[in-house]
C-alpha positions in Angstrom: -66.4 63.0 -86.1 -69.9 62.6 -86.8 -72.3 63.2 -84.3 -73.5 59.5 -84.2 -69.7 57.8 -83.9 -68.9 60.6 -80.7 -72.7 59.7 -79.1 -71.3 56.3 -79.4 -68.2 56.7 -77.7 -69.9 58.7 -74.9 -72.4 56.4 -74.2 -69.0 53.4 -74.1 -67.3 56.0 -71.7 -70.1 56.5 -69.6 -71.0 52.6 -69.6 -67.2 51.7 -68.2 -67.4 54.7 -65.9 -70.6 52.8 -64.3 -69.2 49.3 -64.6 -66.0 50.5 -62.8 -67.9 52.6 -60.0 -67.1 55.6 -61.0 -69.6 58.7 -60.6 -71.0 59.8 -63.9 -71.4 63.2 -63.0 -67.7 63.6 -61.9 -66.0 61.2 -64.2 -63.1 62.1 -63.4 -59.7 60.6 -61.5 -60.1 57.5 -59.3 -58.1 54.8 -57.7 -58.6 51.1 -57.4 -59.4 50.8 -53.5 -56.2 48.9 -52.9 -54.3 52.4 -53.3 -54.1 54.0 -49.8 -52.1 56.0 -46.9 -50.3 53.0 -45.1 -49.8 50.7 -48.2 -46.7 48.4 -49.1 -45.7 48.5 -53.1 -43.4 45.3 -53.8 -39.4 45.2 -53.8 -37.6 44.7 -56.9 -40.5 44.5 -59.0 -41.8 47.2 -61.5 -44.5 49.6 -59.8 -47.3 49.9 -61.6 -50.1 52.7 -60.2 -53.0 52.6 -62.4 -56.6 53.8 -62.3 -59.4 55.7 -64.7 -60.2 59.3 -65.8 -61.4 61.7 -68.2 -60.0 60.2 -71.7 -57.5 62.3 -73.7 -56.4 64.3 -70.6 -53.3 63.3 -68.6 -52.2 61.7 -65.4 -49.4 62.7 -63.8 -47.8 60.5 -60.7 -45.1 61.5 -58.8 -43.5 59.2 -56.6 -40.4 59.9 -54.1 -39.4 62.6 -56.3 -39.6 60.8 -59.6 -42.3 62.1 -62.0 -44.4 60.2 -64.9 -47.3 60.7 -66.9 -49.7 58.7 -69.0 -52.8 59.9 -71.1 -56.3 58.5 -70.5 -57.1 55.9 -73.2 -60.7 56.3 -74.5 -61.8 53.5 -72.3 -61.0 56.0 -69.5 -57.8 53.8 -68.0 -54.3 54.5 -67.5 -51.0 53.6 -66.4 -47.7 54.6 -65.1 -44.8 52.2 -64.2 -41.9 52.8 -62.0 -38.6 50.6 -62.3 -38.1 48.5 -60.0 -36.7 49.7 -56.1 -35.1 48.6 -53.1 -36.9 47.6 -49.8 -37.5 51.2 -48.3 -38.4 51.6 -44.8 -38.8 55.2 -45.1 -42.8 56.4 -45.5 -42.9 57.9 -49.1 -45.7 60.0 -50.6 -47.3 59.2 -54.0 -49.2 61.7 -55.9 -51.4 61.3 -58.7 -52.8 65.1 -60.7 -55.2 64.8 -62.7 -56.9 67.9 -64.4 -58.2 69.6 -61.2 -58.0 66.9 -58.9 -55.1 65.4 -57.0 -55.4 62.7 -54.5 -51.9 62.2 -52.2 -51.3 58.9 -50.5 -48.8 58.8 -47.5 -46.5 56.8 -45.3 -45.7 54.3 -48.5 -43.6 51.5 -47.8 -41.6 49.4 -50.4 -41.3 45.7 -49.0 -42.9 42.3 -49.7 -46.8 41.9 -50.3 -48.0 38.4 -49.5 -51.9 37.9 -50.6 -53.8 35.4 -47.7 -56.7 33.3 -49.0 -59.0 30.7 -47.3 -61.9 30.6 -45.3 -62.9 31.2 -41.7 -59.6 29.7 -40.3 -57.5 32.2 -42.3 -59.9 34.9 -41.5 -60.0 34.4 -37.6 -58.8 37.6 -36.0 -56.0 37.9 -33.6 -57.8 38.7 -30.9 -59.2 35.3 -30.5 -56.1 33.2 -30.7 -55.1 31.8 -27.6 -51.8 33.7 -27.6 -53.4 37.2 -27.8 -52.8 38.6 -24.5 -48.9 38.1 -24.5 -48.6 38.9 -28.1 -50.7 42.4 -28.4 -47.7 44.3 -26.5 -45.6 43.1 -29.8 -48.0 44.4 -32.7 -46.5 47.9 -32.2 -44.6 47.4 -35.8 -44.6 50.4 -38.0 -43.2 48.5 -41.2 -46.0 45.8 -40.9 -49.1 46.7 -42.4 -52.4 45.0 -43.6 -54.9 45.5 -45.9 -57.6 43.4 -44.5 -61.1 44.4 -46.0 -64.2 43.6 -44.9 -66.9 41.9 -47.0 -70.6 41.7 -47.8 -72.1 39.7 -45.7 -69.6 38.9 -43.2 -70.6 37.2 -39.8 -74.0 36.8 -41.2 -74.7 33.0 -41.2 -77.8 31.0 -41.5 -80.1 34.3 -42.3 -81.5 36.3 -45.2 -79.2 39.4 -47.0 -80.7 42.5 -46.0 -81.1 45.2 -48.4 -77.4 46.6 -47.3 -75.8 43.8 -48.0 -77.6 42.9 -51.5 -76.4 46.4 -52.3 -72.9 44.9 -52.3 -73.1 42.1 -54.3 -71.0 43.1 -56.7 -67.1 43.1 -57.9 -67.0 46.2 -57.6 -67.9 46.9 -53.9 -68.1 43.3 -52.3 -64.4 44.4 -50.5 -64.3 47.5 -48.4 -61.2 48.9 -46.9 -57.6 50.4 -46.4 -54.5 49.8 -45.6 -53.2 50.1 -42.1 -50.1 50.5 -40.1 -49.7 47.2 -37.5 -50.3 48.5 -33.5 -52.5 47.1 -30.6 -55.6 48.9 -32.0 -55.4 47.1 -35.5 -53.8 44.2 -35.5 -56.2 42.4 -33.3 -58.8 42.2 -36.1 -56.5 41.1 -38.7 -56.0 37.3 -39.4 -54.3 35.9 -37.2 -52.2 33.5 -39.2 -51.5 36.3 -41.4 -50.1 37.6 -38.6 -47.7 35.4 -36.9 -46.8 34.4 -40.7 -46.0 38.2 -41.3 -44.5 38.9 -37.8 -41.7 35.7 -38.7 -40.8 37.0 -41.8 -40.3 40.5 -40.8 -38.4 39.8 -37.5 -36.3 37.4 -39.9 -35.8 39.9 -43.0 -36.5 43.4 -41.4 -38.0 44.2 -44.8 -41.2 45.7 -44.7 -44.2 43.5 -45.2 -48.0 44.1 -46.6 -50.5 41.4 -45.7 -53.7 41.7 -48.0 -56.2 39.2 -46.6 -59.1 38.2 -48.9 -60.7 35.3 -47.0 -63.8 34.9 -46.4 -65.8 32.7 -43.5 -67.0 29.3 -45.2 -65.9 30.0 -48.5 -65.3 27.0 -51.2 -62.2 26.8 -53.2 -64.4 27.8 -56.2 -65.0 31.5 -55.6 -61.3 31.9 -55.7 -61.0 30.7 -59.0 -61.9 32.1 -62.4 -64.8 31.2 -64.2 -63.4 31.0 -67.6 -60.6 28.8 -66.4 -63.0 26.4 -64.7 -65.2 26.7 -68.0 -62.2 25.4 -69.8 -61.5 22.5 -67.9 -62.9 19.1 -69.2 -63.3 18.3 -65.3 -64.9 21.0 -63.9 -66.8 23.1 -66.4 -69.6 21.4 -65.5 -69.1 23.7 -62.1 -70.1 26.7 -63.9 -73.0 25.8 -66.5 -75.8 26.0 -64.2 -77.6 28.0 -61.3 -74.6 27.4 -58.6 -77.2 27.3 -55.8 -78.5 24.2 -57.7 -75.3 23.1 -59.0 -74.9 19.2 -57.5 -70.9 19.8 -58.6 -70.4 22.0 -55.7 -70.1 21.2 -52.1 -73.5 20.6 -50.8 -73.0 22.7 -47.5 -72.0 25.9 -49.7 -75.4 26.0 -51.6 -77.8 25.7 -48.3 -76.1 28.4 -47.1 -76.6 30.7 -50.2 -80.0 29.8 -50.7 -80.5 30.9 -46.7 -79.1 34.3 -47.7 -80.8 34.9 -50.9 -83.6 32.7 -51.6 -85.8 35.5 -50.0 -83.6 38.1 -50.5 -84.9 41.1 -52.8 -83.3 42.4 -55.9 -80.2 39.9 -56.0 -77.4 41.2 -58.8 -77.2 37.9 -60.6 -76.1 36.5 -64.1 -76.2 33.0 -65.9 -74.6 31.3 -62.6 -77.0 32.6 -60.4 -77.4 35.4 -58.0 -73.9 37.3 -56.5 -72.5 35.9 -53.4 -69.4 35.3 -51.5 -69.8 31.4 -52.1 -70.8 31.5 -56.4 -67.7 30.2 -58.5 -65.4 32.6 -59.5 -67.2 35.5 -57.1 -64.0 36.0 -54.9 -61.7 36.0 -57.9 -63.2 38.5 -59.9 -64.2 40.9 -56.6 -60.8 40.6 -54.8 -58.2 38.9 -56.8 -58.1 39.7 -60.3 -58.1 43.6 -59.6 -54.7 42.6 -57.7 -53.3 41.5 -61.1 -51.5 44.6 -61.9 -49.9 44.9 -58.6 -46.9 42.8 -58.4 -47.0 40.2 -54.6 -44.4 38.1 -53.3 -46.6 35.2 -53.0 -49.7 33.8 -51.4 -50.2 31.8 -48.1 -53.8 30.0 -48.0 -55.6 28.0 -45.5 -58.9 26.5 -46.8 -60.8 23.4 -47.2 -63.3 22.8 -44.4 -66.0 23.6 -46.9 -64.4 21.4 -49.7 -64.4 18.4 -47.5 -67.5 16.5 -46.6 -68.1 14.8 -49.7 -66.2 12.4 -51.3 -66.6 13.3 -55.0 -65.4 17.4 -53.8 -62.5 15.7 -51.6 -60.9 13.9 -54.7 -60.8 16.5 -57.1 -59.3 19.0 -53.8 -55.8 18.7 -55.0 -56.2 18.9 -58.7 -58.8 22.3 -58.5 -56.6 23.6 -56.3 -53.4 23.5 -58.9 -55.8 24.8 -61.0 -56.4 28.1 -58.8 -52.2 28.3 -58.5 -52.0 28.1 -62.4 -54.8 30.9 -62.8 -52.9 33.5 -60.2 -49.2 32.5 -61.6 -50.9 33.0 -65.2 -52.5 36.5 -63.5 -49.4 37.9 -62.4 -47.2 36.7 -65.1 -45.1 35.0 -62.5 -44.4 31.4 -63.1 -42.7 30.8 -60.0 -45.1 32.8 -57.7 -44.7 31.1 -54.1 -47.9 29.2 -52.9 -47.7 27.8 -49.3 -51.2 26.2 -47.8 -52.2 24.7 -44.5 -52.9 21.2 -44.4 -56.5 20.8 -42.2 -56.0 20.0 -38.6 -57.6 17.1 -36.1 -61.0 17.0 -35.4 -63.8 14.9 -33.7 -67.0 16.5 -33.2 -70.9 15.8 -34.1 -71.2 19.5 -35.1 -69.3 18.8 -38.2 -68.8 15.5 -40.3 -65.1 15.3 -40.8 -65.1 11.6 -41.5 -63.4 12.5 -44.6 -60.5 14.4 -43.2 -57.8 11.9 -44.0 -58.3 11.5 -47.6 -58.6 15.2 -47.9 -55.4 15.8 -45.7 -53.9 13.1 -48.0 -54.8 15.1 -51.3 -53.6 18.4 -49.8 -50.4 16.8 -49.1 -50.3 15.5 -52.9 -50.4 19.0 -53.8 -46.6 19.0 -52.9 -46.1 17.0 -55.9 -48.5 18.8 -58.6 -46.9 22.2 -58.5 -43.6 24.4 -58.3 -42.7 26.0 -55.6 -45.1 25.5 -53.0 -44.8 24.5 -49.3 -47.9 22.7 -46.8 -47.8 23.8 -43.2 -49.0 20.5 -41.3 -51.3 21.1 -38.4 -52.7 17.9 -37.2 -51.0 18.3 -34.0 -52.9 21.7 -32.8 -56.3 21.0 -33.9 -59.1 21.4 -31.4 -61.1 18.3 -30.8 -64.6 19.6 -30.8 -64.3 22.8 -32.8 -63.6 23.4 -36.1 -61.6 26.5 -35.5 -58.5 25.6 -33.3 -57.6 28.7 -31.3 -53.6 28.0 -32.1 -53.0 30.3 -35.0 -49.3 30.9 -34.1 -48.3 27.4 -34.6 -50.0 28.0 -38.2 -48.3 30.9 -39.2 -45.0 30.4 -37.9 -44.9 27.0 -39.9 -46.1 29.1 -42.7 -43.1 31.2 -42.8 -41.3 28.5 -42.2 -41.3 27.4 -45.7 -41.5 31.0 -47.2 -38.0 31.8 -45.3 -36.8 28.9 -46.8 -37.6 28.7 -50.3 -38.3 32.6 -51.1 -35.9 34.3 -48.8 -33.7 31.1 -48.5 -32.7 30.8 -45.1 -31.1 28.0 -43.5 -34.3 26.8 -41.5 -36.1 23.1 -41.6 -39.2 24.1 -43.6 -41.7 20.7 -42.3 -42.0 18.3 -40.5 -41.7 14.5 -42.0 -43.1 14.1 -45.4 -43.5 10.2 -47.0 -41.4 10.1 -49.7 -41.6 6.5 -50.4 -42.9 3.3 -48.3 -40.9 -0.1 -49.8 -41.2 -3.6 -48.4 -38.5 -5.8 -47.8 -38.0 -8.9 -46.3 -40.7 -8.8 -43.7 -40.4 -4.9 -43.0 -42.0 -1.6 -44.5 -39.2 0.9 -44.5 -40.4 4.4 -44.6 -38.4 7.6 -45.9 -39.3 10.6 -45.4 -38.4 14.3 -46.4 -37.1 16.6 -43.3 -36.9 13.3 -41.4 -33.5 14.5 -40.0 -33.9 13.7 -35.9 -37.1 11.2 -36.4 -38.4 10.9 -33.0 -41.5 10.3 -31.0 -42.8 13.7 -29.9 -43.5 12.1 -26.1 -40.8 10.0 -25.9 -42.9 7.0 -26.1 -43.5 4.3 -28.7 -44.0 6.1 -32.5 -48.0 5.2 -33.0 -50.3 6.2 -35.6 -49.1 3.9 -38.3 -51.6 1.2 -39.6 -51.9 -0.5 -42.7 -55.5 -1.0 -43.3 -56.3 2.7 -42.2 -58.1 1.0 -38.8 -55.9 -1.2 -36.7 -52.9 0.4 -35.4 -49.1 -1.3 -36.0 -46.1 -1.5 -34.4 -43.4 0.6 -35.5 -39.8 1.6 -34.6 -37.1 4.3 -36.1 -33.9 2.9 -37.3 -31.1 4.7 -39.3 -33.3 7.5 -39.7 -36.3 5.4 -41.0 -39.5 4.0 -39.9 -39.7 0.3 -39.4 -42.7 -1.8 -39.5 -42.6 -5.6 -39.1 -45.6 -7.1 -41.5 -45.8 -10.6 -42.8 -46.8 -9.4 -46.1 -46.6 -6.5 -48.4 -50.2 -4.3 -47.4 -51.0 -2.2 -50.8 -51.1 1.0 -48.2 -49.4 2.0 -45.6 -51.3 4.5 -43.6 -50.0 7.3 -40.9 -52.7 9.5 -38.5 -55.2 8.3 -40.9 -58.0 9.0 -38.6 -60.2 12.7 -38.6 -58.8 13.4 -35.0 -55.2 12.1 -35.9 -53.1 11.8 -32.7 -49.6 10.2 -34.3 -46.7 11.4 -32.9 -43.5 11.3 -35.5 -41.5 14.3 -35.5 -38.1 15.4 -36.3 -35.5 17.5 -34.2 -37.0 20.9 -35.3 -39.7 19.3 -33.1 -42.3 19.8 -36.6 -45.2 17.0 -37.0 -45.1 14.4 -39.6 -48.3 14.9 -42.0 -51.1 12.0 -42.3 -50.9 10.3 -45.0 -51.8 6.8 -47.2 -48.7 5.8 -49.5 -48.5 3.2 -51.7 -46.3 0.1 -50.7 -43.2 -1.1 -53.2 -41.5 -4.0 -53.2 -37.9 -3.2 -52.9 -36.4 -5.3 -55.7 
């Protein structure tokens, strides 16, 4: 091999080390940050262990008595795959050897991994949730594990980022964390929604549960979607054609907050889409989601939307945009049926947040049910906080998301949802409303059913007859509305006492 060729290869390898955050001086064994003590590996799927090392040298991995090896490639990468295994509640060790280096990870379980995505309502910690005092003694669960990283800019709001934050505004260092077993000390900082979701699954299945929480306060949906998918979409490529801080195709509030954080900051890493930030299109995807694609997971739960719900154009694109994200992830994980369950926005009425488009936004979230397979939506309009965008009852949200997972993913005999409208028919002076999951339709408070309207403003009389809602009208309206206010007080539930989703539904004429 010629000297020039060797030099080119050496420079290429050094560049990769720098890109991956590997110290060039040592240039030896490195693992992704997701591999730590106390982690959970996904059951019944191939177990991938990967990382970086010195080219042409061997890496050996031993897991639960079985050893496999790989030779490090010229790009410094290696990967070893173990056959799928059943759930294992005994803490196991995993050892990686490379030359004179050795990493040993302890107390590893095999179970189900769920990814938690969203913004502040998913991020909201258990210790600030309304049921925390009665829950804290139940958190000591050795089969329940959290990967709950901090991120650059966490809890820094309308002020300029300092140097310590700016230094972490790269996709390699944005998230920092390690796996922890659930106990009163560790659980208090975990996503409350994620915690109650995971507890419900664990208590039903007794399979170890691992939660990976990548939620970011205030984050728009666009940060969790790859820029490649956005750029290849005729509808959404405009979101990734300019500096994101000045791109009118992104939420206004998000861009304003980005400017507050970045315009006076020094030496912020940037590219053609502008400076790096948690809210930048594709950034959380590159920093947190994409690096996990080699790690099989069970499914995803998501509580996001407040940052995309304040402008009509952003609202009306949301269902389609979220479907694009789900498709992105299913391609990345090579699982066309990867479960995806999301929380519908709640109810609110405050001068501190412009929520006049929330009825439309909730309806867009509802539409996603018919746009993707293997999905489900947890209705939360009955548990909103009137004067706060952060309702404190996260227990109901997590447990309602768990109902969908138990029903669809774990095949349990459980009602997954409150009533979901299927059709509205006009026949002989009456609107007949049919619901999925409508067994035992009733009003929650025992009073007359309320919340229905034919114009989105004025209430109309409704009653329950033979498992349907019946509304007398003179003429057929174009739409029927339910709970069509930001602060929705509709009282329709099913036998499981789960609330009906708010909606706007076209009326058809029964033939």
